Chimera marker file (.cmm) of the C-alpha trace (Angstrom):
<marker_set name="trace">
<marker id="1" x="113.598" y="36.379" z="-30.195" r="1" g="1" b="0" radius="0.5"/>
<marker id="2" x="111.721" y="35.317" z="-33.316" r="1" g="1" b="0" radius="0.5"/>
<marker id="3" x="108.676" y="37.287" z="-32.224" r="1" g="1" b="0" radius="0.5"/>
<marker id="4" x="110.723" y="40.466" z="-31.755" r="1" g="1" b="0" radius="0.5"/>
<marker id="5" x="112.553" y="40.106" z="-35.061" r="1" g="1" b="0" radius="0.5"/>
<marker id="6" x="109.298" y="39.353" z="-36.851" r="1" g="1" b="0" radius="0.5"/>
<marker id="7" x="107.655" y="42.385" z="-35.277" r="1" g="1" b="0" radius="0.5"/>
<marker id="8" x="110.501" y="44.638" z="-36.417" r="1" g="1" b="0" radius="0.5"/>
<marker id="9" x="110.407" y="43.287" z="-39.968" r="1" g="1" b="0" radius="0.5"/>
<marker id="10" x="106.606" y="43.476" z="-40.017" r="1" g="1" b="0" radius="0.5"/>
<marker id="11" x="106.657" y="47.091" z="-38.872" r="1" g="1" b="0" radius="0.5"/>
<marker id="12" x="109.171" y="47.988" z="-41.574" r="1" g="1" b="0" radius="0.5"/>
<marker id="13" x="107.282" y="46.047" z="-44.226" r="1" g="1" b="0" radius="0.5"/>
<marker id="14" x="103.960" y="47.682" z="-43.369" r="1" g="1" b="0" radius="0.5"/>
<marker id="15" x="105.497" y="51.135" z="-43.631" r="1" g="1" b="0" radius="0.5"/>
<marker id="16" x="107.132" y="50.404" z="-47.001" r="1" g="1" b="0" radius="0.5"/>
<marker id="17" x="104.284" y="48.606" z="-48.738" r="1" g="1" b="0" radius="0.5"/>
<marker id="18" x="100.855" y="49.662" z="-47.479" r="1" g="1" b="0" radius="0.5"/>
<marker id="19" x="97.937" y="47.494" z="-48.580" r="1" g="1" b="0" radius="0.5"/>
<marker id="20" x="95.276" y="50.211" z="-48.557" r="1" g="1" b="0" radius="0.5"/>
<marker id="21" x="93.716" y="50.991" z="-51.909" r="1" g="1" b="0" radius="0.5"/>
<marker id="22" x="92.857" y="54.640" z="-51.321" r="1" g="1" b="0" radius="0.5"/>
<marker id="23" x="95.820" y="56.169" z="-49.514" r="1" g="1" b="0" radius="0.5"/>
<marker id="24" x="94.605" y="59.771" z="-49.821" r="1" g="1" b="0" radius="0.5"/>
<marker id="25" x="91.482" y="59.188" z="-47.695" r="1" g="1" b="0" radius="0.5"/>
<marker id="26" x="93.131" y="56.963" z="-45.113" r="1" g="1" b="0" radius="0.5"/>
<marker id="27" x="93.098" y="58.204" z="-41.512" r="1" g="1" b="0" radius="0.5"/>
<marker id="28" x="95.975" y="57.882" z="-39.063" r="1" g="1" b="0" radius="0.5"/>
<marker id="29" x="93.948" y="55.358" z="-37.081" r="1" g="1" b="0" radius="0.5"/>
<marker id="30" x="93.544" y="53.124" z="-40.153" r="1" g="1" b="0" radius="0.5"/>
<marker id="31" x="97.273" y="53.346" z="-40.859" r="1" g="1" b="0" radius="0.5"/>
<marker id="32" x="98.126" y="52.286" z="-37.313" r="1" g="1" b="0" radius="0.5"/>
<marker id="33" x="95.592" y="49.433" z="-37.409" r="1" g="1" b="0" radius="0.5"/>
<marker id="34" x="97.130" y="48.165" z="-40.645" r="1" g="1" b="0" radius="0.5"/>
<marker id="35" x="100.626" y="48.446" z="-39.188" r="1" g="1" b="0" radius="0.5"/>
<marker id="36" x="99.514" y="46.591" z="-36.054" r="1" g="1" b="0" radius="0.5"/>
<marker id="37" x="97.985" y="43.698" z="-37.982" r="1" g="1" b="0" radius="0.5"/>
<marker id="38" x="101.023" y="43.346" z="-40.274" r="1" g="1" b="0" radius="0.5"/>
<marker id="39" x="103.454" y="43.558" z="-37.358" r="1" g="1" b="0" radius="0.5"/>
<marker id="40" x="101.576" y="40.930" z="-35.343" r="1" g="1" b="0" radius="0.5"/>
<marker id="41" x="101.296" y="38.631" z="-38.359" r="1" g="1" b="0" radius="0.5"/>
<marker id="42" x="105.029" y="38.747" z="-39.055" r="1" g="1" b="0" radius="0.5"/>
<marker id="43" x="105.846" y="38.356" z="-35.353" r="1" g="1" b="0" radius="0.5"/>
<marker id="44" x="103.642" y="35.270" z="-35.052" r="1" g="1" b="0" radius="0.5"/>
<marker id="45" x="105.122" y="33.669" z="-38.169" r="1" g="1" b="0" radius="0.5"/>
<marker id="46" x="108.730" y="34.276" z="-37.120" r="1" g="1" b="0" radius="0.5"/>
<marker id="47" x="108.001" y="32.941" z="-33.626" r="1" g="1" b="0" radius="0.5"/>
<marker id="48" x="106.468" y="29.770" z="-35.068" r="1" g="1" b="0" radius="0.5"/>
<marker id="49" x="109.404" y="29.205" z="-37.416" r="1" g="1" b="0" radius="0.5"/>
<marker id="50" x="111.877" y="29.754" z="-34.576" r="1" g="1" b="0" radius="0.5"/>
<marker id="51" x="109.993" y="27.409" z="-32.264" r="1" g="1" b="0" radius="0.5"/>
<marker id="52" x="109.756" y="24.709" z="-34.935" r="1" g="1" b="0" radius="0.5"/>
<marker id="53" x="113.451" y="24.985" z="-35.807" r="1" g="1" b="0" radius="0.5"/>
<marker id="54" x="114.497" y="24.902" z="-32.137" r="1" g="1" b="0" radius="0.5"/>
<marker id="55" x="112.304" y="21.909" z="-31.330" r="1" g="1" b="0" radius="0.5"/>
<marker id="56" x="113.564" y="19.949" z="-34.334" r="1" g="1" b="0" radius="0.5"/>
<marker id="57" x="117.204" y="20.843" z="-33.651" r="1" g="1" b="0" radius="0.5"/>
<marker id="58" x="116.951" y="19.815" z="-29.985" r="1" g="1" b="0" radius="0.5"/>
<marker id="59" x="115.274" y="16.549" z="-30.965" r="1" g="1" b="0" radius="0.5"/>
<marker id="60" x="117.954" y="15.768" z="-33.544" r="1" g="1" b="0" radius="0.5"/>
<marker id="61" x="120.740" y="16.635" z="-31.096" r="1" g="1" b="0" radius="0.5"/>
<marker id="62" x="119.195" y="14.343" z="-28.486" r="1" g="1" b="0" radius="0.5"/>
<marker id="63" x="118.801" y="11.485" z="-30.971" r="1" g="1" b="0" radius="0.5"/>
<marker id="64" x="122.326" y="11.856" z="-32.386" r="1" g="1" b="0" radius="0.5"/>
<marker id="65" x="123.990" y="12.495" z="-29.040" r="1" g="1" b="0" radius="0.5"/>
<marker id="66" x="126.269" y="15.082" z="-30.654" r="1" g="1" b="0" radius="0.5"/>
<marker id="67" x="126.380" y="18.847" z="-30.733" r="1" g="1" b="0" radius="0.5"/>
<marker id="68" x="127.794" y="19.893" z="-34.090" r="1" g="1" b="0" radius="0.5"/>
<marker id="69" x="126.901" y="21.799" z="-37.255" r="1" g="1" b="0" radius="0.5"/>
<marker id="70" x="124.993" y="18.874" z="-38.745" r="1" g="1" b="0" radius="0.5"/>
<marker id="71" x="122.160" y="19.304" z="-36.244" r="1" g="1" b="0" radius="0.5"/>
<marker id="72" x="121.395" y="22.781" z="-37.575" r="1" g="1" b="0" radius="0.5"/>
<marker id="73" x="121.623" y="21.580" z="-41.161" r="1" g="1" b="0" radius="0.5"/>
<marker id="74" x="119.214" y="18.712" z="-40.582" r="1" g="1" b="0" radius="0.5"/>
<marker id="75" x="116.864" y="20.908" z="-38.553" r="1" g="1" b="0" radius="0.5"/>
<marker id="76" x="116.939" y="23.527" z="-41.301" r="1" g="1" b="0" radius="0.5"/>
<marker id="77" x="116.064" y="20.915" z="-43.889" r="1" g="1" b="0" radius="0.5"/>
<marker id="78" x="113.138" y="19.599" z="-41.847" r="1" g="1" b="0" radius="0.5"/>
<marker id="79" x="111.855" y="23.079" z="-40.988" r="1" g="1" b="0" radius="0.5"/>
<marker id="80" x="112.200" y="24.430" z="-44.524" r="1" g="1" b="0" radius="0.5"/>
<marker id="81" x="110.600" y="21.307" z="-45.942" r="1" g="1" b="0" radius="0.5"/>
<marker id="82" x="107.616" y="21.499" z="-43.615" r="1" g="1" b="0" radius="0.5"/>
<marker id="83" x="107.088" y="25.179" z="-44.345" r="1" g="1" b="0" radius="0.5"/>
<marker id="84" x="107.452" y="24.668" z="-48.092" r="1" g="1" b="0" radius="0.5"/>
<marker id="85" x="105.103" y="21.675" z="-48.227" r="1" g="1" b="0" radius="0.5"/>
<marker id="86" x="102.155" y="24.016" z="-47.754" r="1" g="1" b="0" radius="0.5"/>
<marker id="87" x="102.781" y="25.158" z="-51.346" r="1" g="1" b="0" radius="0.5"/>
<marker id="88" x="103.515" y="21.712" z="-52.795" r="1" g="1" b="0" radius="0.5"/>
<marker id="89" x="106.238" y="19.094" z="-53.053" r="1" g="1" b="0" radius="0.5"/>
<marker id="90" x="108.574" y="21.152" z="-55.238" r="1" g="1" b="0" radius="0.5"/>
<marker id="91" x="108.346" y="24.094" z="-52.844" r="1" g="1" b="0" radius="0.5"/>
<marker id="92" x="108.974" y="21.695" z="-49.950" r="1" g="1" b="0" radius="0.5"/>
<marker id="93" x="112.171" y="20.392" z="-51.528" r="1" g="1" b="0" radius="0.5"/>
<marker id="94" x="113.370" y="23.899" z="-52.368" r="1" g="1" b="0" radius="0.5"/>
<marker id="95" x="112.462" y="25.120" z="-48.886" r="1" g="1" b="0" radius="0.5"/>
<marker id="96" x="114.366" y="22.248" z="-47.301" r="1" g="1" b="0" radius="0.5"/>
<marker id="97" x="117.465" y="22.916" z="-49.395" r="1" g="1" b="0" radius="0.5"/>
<marker id="98" x="117.350" y="26.667" z="-48.856" r="1" g="1" b="0" radius="0.5"/>
<marker id="99" x="116.737" y="26.555" z="-45.118" r="1" g="1" b="0" radius="0.5"/>
<marker id="100" x="119.416" y="23.865" z="-44.662" r="1" g="1" b="0" radius="0.5"/>
<marker id="101" x="121.956" y="25.928" z="-46.610" r="1" g="1" b="0" radius="0.5"/>
<marker id="102" x="121.116" y="29.048" z="-44.613" r="1" g="1" b="0" radius="0.5"/>
<marker id="103" x="121.339" y="27.174" z="-41.299" r="1" g="1" b="0" radius="0.5"/>
<marker id="104" x="124.679" y="25.668" z="-42.290" r="1" g="1" b="0" radius="0.5"/>
<marker id="105" x="126.056" y="29.070" z="-43.284" r="1" g="1" b="0" radius="0.5"/>
<marker id="106" x="124.936" y="30.654" z="-40.008" r="1" g="1" b="0" radius="0.5"/>
<marker id="107" x="126.400" y="27.766" z="-37.964" r="1" g="1" b="0" radius="0.5"/>
<marker id="108" x="129.685" y="28.017" z="-39.853" r="1" g="1" b="0" radius="0.5"/>
<marker id="109" x="129.841" y="31.770" z="-39.312" r="1" g="1" b="0" radius="0.5"/>
<marker id="110" x="129.007" y="31.538" z="-35.613" r="1" g="1" b="0" radius="0.5"/>
<marker id="111" x="131.478" y="28.709" z="-34.917" r="1" g="1" b="0" radius="0.5"/>
<marker id="112" x="134.324" y="30.283" z="-36.870" r="1" g="1" b="0" radius="0.5"/>
<marker id="113" x="133.797" y="33.649" z="-35.219" r="1" g="1" b="0" radius="0.5"/>
<marker id="114" x="133.640" y="32.512" z="-31.600" r="1" g="1" b="0" radius="0.5"/>
<link id1="1" id2="2" r="1" g="1" b="0" radius="0.2"/>
<link id1="2" id2="3" r="1" g="1" b="0" radius="0.2"/>
<link id1="3" id2="4" r="1" g="1" b="0" radius="0.2"/>
<link id1="4" id2="5" r="1" g="1" b="0" radius="0.2"/>
<link id1="5" id2="6" r="1" g="1" b="0" radius="0.2"/>
<link id1="6" id2="7" r="1" g="1" b="0" radius="0.2"/>
<link id1="7" id2="8" r="1" g="1" b="0" radius="0.2"/>
<link id1="8" id2="9" r="1" g="1" b="0" radius="0.2"/>
<link id1="9" id2="10" r="1" g="1" b="0" radius="0.2"/>
<link id1="10" id2="11" r="1" g="1" b="0" radius="0.2"/>
<link id1="11" id2="12" r="1" g="1" b="0" radius="0.2"/>
<link id1="12" id2="13" r="1" g="1" b="0" radius="0.2"/>
<link id1="13" id2="14" r="1" g="1" b="0" radius="0.2"/>
<link id1="14" id2="15" r="1" g="1" b="0" radius="0.2"/>
<link id1="15" id2="16" r="1" g="1" b="0" radius="0.2"/>
<link id1="16" id2="17" r="1" g="1" b="0" radius="0.2"/>
<link id1="17" id2="18" r="1" g="1" b="0" radius="0.2"/>
<link id1="18" id2="19" r="1" g="1" b="0" radius="0.2"/>
<link id1="19" id2="20" r="1" g="1" b="0" radius="0.2"/>
<link id1="20" id2="21" r="1" g="1" b="0" radius="0.2"/>
<link id1="21" id2="22" r="1" g="1" b="0" radius="0.2"/>
<link id1="22" id2="23" r="1" g="1" b="0" radius="0.2"/>
<link id1="23" id2="24" r="1" g="1" b="0" radius="0.2"/>
<link id1="24" id2="25" r="1" g="1" b="0" radius="0.2"/>
<link id1="25" id2="26" r="1" g="1" b="0" radius="0.2"/>
<link id1="26" id2="27" r="1" g="1" b="0" radius="0.2"/>
<link id1="27" id2="28" r="1" g="1" b="0" radius="0.2"/>
<link id1="28" id2="29" r="1" g="1" b="0" radius="0.2"/>
<link id1="29" id2="30" r="1" g="1" b="0" radius="0.2"/>
<link id1="30" id2="31" r="1" g="1" b="0" radius="0.2"/>
<link id1="31" id2="32" r="1" g="1" b="0" radius="0.2"/>
<link id1="32" id2="33" r="1" g="1" b="0" radius="0.2"/>
<link id1="33" id2="34" r="1" g="1" b="0" radius="0.2"/>
<link id1="34" id2="35" r="1" g="1" b="0" radius="0.2"/>
<link id1="35" id2="36" r="1" g="1" b="0" radius="0.2"/>
<link id1="36" id2="37" r="1" g="1" b="0" radius="0.2"/>
<link id1="37" id2="38" r="1" g="1" b="0" radius="0.2"/>
<link id1="38" id2="39" r="1" g="1" b="0" radius="0.2"/>
<link id1="39" id2="40" r="1" g="1" b="0" radius="0.2"/>
<link id1="40" id2="41" r="1" g="1" b="0" radius="0.2"/>
<link id1="41" id2="42" r="1" g="1" b="0" radius="0.2"/>
<link id1="42" id2="43" r="1" g="1" b="0" radius="0.2"/>
<link id1="43" id2="44" r="1" g="1" b="0" radius="0.2"/>
<link id1="44" id2="45" r="1" g="1" b="0" radius="0.2"/>
<link id1="45" id2="46" r="1" g="1" b="0" radius="0.2"/>
<link id1="46" id2="47" r="1" g="1" b="0" radius="0.2"/>
<link id1="47" id2="48" r="1" g="1" b="0" radius="0.2"/>
<link id1="48" id2="49" r="1" g="1" b="0" radius="0.2"/>
<link id1="49" id2="50" r="1" g="1" b="0" radius="0.2"/>
<link id1="50" id2="51" r="1" g="1" b="0" radius="0.2"/>
<link id1="51" id2="52" r="1" g="1" b="0" radius="0.2"/>
<link id1="52" id2="53" r="1" g="1" b="0" radius="0.2"/>
<link id1="53" id2="54" r="1" g="1" b="0" radius="0.2"/>
<link id1="54" id2="55" r="1" g="1" b="0" radius="0.2"/>
<link id1="55" id2="56" r="1" g="1" b="0" radius="0.2"/>
<link id1="56" id2="57" r="1" g="1" b="0" radius="0.2"/>
<link id1="57" id2="58" r="1" g="1" b="0" radius="0.2"/>
<link id1="58" id2="59" r="1" g="1" b="0" radius="0.2"/>
<link id1="59" id2="60" r="1" g="1" b="0" radius="0.2"/>
<link id1="60" id2="61" r="1" g="1" b="0" radius="0.2"/>
<link id1="61" id2="62" r="1" g="1" b="0" radius="0.2"/>
<link id1="62" id2="63" r="1" g="1" b="0" radius="0.2"/>
<link id1="63" id2="64" r="1" g="1" b="0" radius="0.2"/>
<link id1="64" id2="65" r="1" g="1" b="0" radius="0.2"/>
<link id1="65" id2="66" r="1" g="1" b="0" radius="0.2"/>
<link id1="66" id2="67" r="1" g="1" b="0" radius="0.2"/>
<link id1="67" id2="68" r="1" g="1" b="0" radius="0.2"/>
<link id1="68" id2="69" r="1" g="1" b="0" radius="0.2"/>
<link id1="69" id2="70" r="1" g="1" b="0" radius="0.2"/>
<link id1="70" id2="71" r="1" g="1" b="0" radius="0.2"/>
<link id1="71" id2="72" r="1" g="1" b="0" radius="0.2"/>
<link id1="72" id2="73" r="1" g="1" b="0" radius="0.2"/>
<link id1="73" id2="74" r="1" g="1" b="0" radius="0.2"/>
<link id1="74" id2="75" r="1" g="1" b="0" radius="0.2"/>
<link id1="75" id2="76" r="1" g="1" b="0" radius="0.2"/>
<link id1="76" id2="77" r="1" g="1" b="0" radius="0.2"/>
<link id1="77" id2="78" r="1" g="1" b="0" radius="0.2"/>
<link id1="78" id2="79" r="1" g="1" b="0" radius="0.2"/>
<link id1="79" id2="80" r="1" g="1" b="0" radius="0.2"/>
<link id1="80" id2="81" r="1" g="1" b="0" radius="0.2"/>
<link id1="81" id2="82" r="1" g="1" b="0" radius="0.2"/>
<link id1="82" id2="83" r="1" g="1" b="0" radius="0.2"/>
<link id1="83" id2="84" r="1" g="1" b="0" radius="0.2"/>
<link id1="84" id2="85" r="1" g="1" b="0" radius="0.2"/>
<link id1="85" id2="86" r="1" g="1" b="0" radius="0.2"/>
<link id1="86" id2="87" r="1" g="1" b="0" radius="0.2"/>
<link id1="87" id2="88" r="1" g="1" b="0" radius="0.2"/>
<link id1="88" id2="89" r="1" g="1" b="0" radius="0.2"/>
<link id1="89" id2="90" r="1" g="1" b="0" radius="0.2"/>
<link id1="90" id2="91" r="1" g="1" b="0" radius="0.2"/>
<link id1="91" id2="92" r="1" g="1" b="0" radius="0.2"/>
<link id1="92" id2="93" r="1" g="1" b="0" radius="0.2"/>
<link id1="93" id2="94" r="1" g="1" b="0" radius="0.2"/>
<link id1="94" id2="95" r="1" g="1" b="0" radius="0.2"/>
<link id1="95" id2="96" r="1" g="1" b="0" radius="0.2"/>
<link id1="96" id2="97" r="1" g="1" b="0" radius="0.2"/>
<link id1="97" id2="98" r="1" g="1" b="0" radius="0.2"/>
<link id1="98" id2="99" r="1" g="1" b="0" radius="0.2"/>
<link id1="99" id2="100" r="1" g="1" b="0" radius="0.2"/>
<link id1="100" id2="101" r="1" g="1" b="0" radius="0.2"/>
<link id1="101" id2="102" r="1" g="1" b="0" radius="0.2"/>
<link id1="102" id2="103" r="1" g="1" b="0" radius="0.2"/>
<link id1="103" id2="104" r="1" g="1" b="0" radius="0.2"/>
<link id1="104" id2="105" r="1" g="1" b="0" radius="0.2"/>
<link id1="105" id2="106" r="1" g="1" b="0" radius="0.2"/>
<link id1="106" id2="107" r="1" g="1" b="0" radius="0.2"/>
<link id1="107" id2="108" r="1" g="1" b="0" radius="0.2"/>
<link id1="108" id2="109" r="1" g="1" b="0" radius="0.2"/>
<link id1="109" id2="110" r="1" g="1" b="0" radius="0.2"/>
<link id1="110" id2="111" r="1" g="1" b="0" radius="0.2"/>
<link id1="111" id2="112" r="1" g="1" b="0" radius="0.2"/>
<link id1="112" id2="113" r="1" g="1" b="0" radius="0.2"/>
<link id1="113" id2="114" r="1" g="1" b="0" radius="0.2"/>
</marker_set>
């Protein structure tokens, strides 16, 4: 699912913001190659984030022995922190807080709706 969503966002992003310097002389083949590389890059990144989040959430749920909203919050914090740490400690803390808040909001929405 993450791969498909990433591919869709990558395709949109490559069509909105091309990275070529000389757009007038660009051939259709070059445009499609650029779109392909951007789409695959986004797809790979979204798939990795989804896999990391799922693995962490399943591990936390197994360790806690409960299936509730806290698992997603903790998994979001770990995932966001690990992703953010590539840019430094401050980015890791902000990534953990942001991803945890987003995961909590999505869990709340999904549980209240169904």
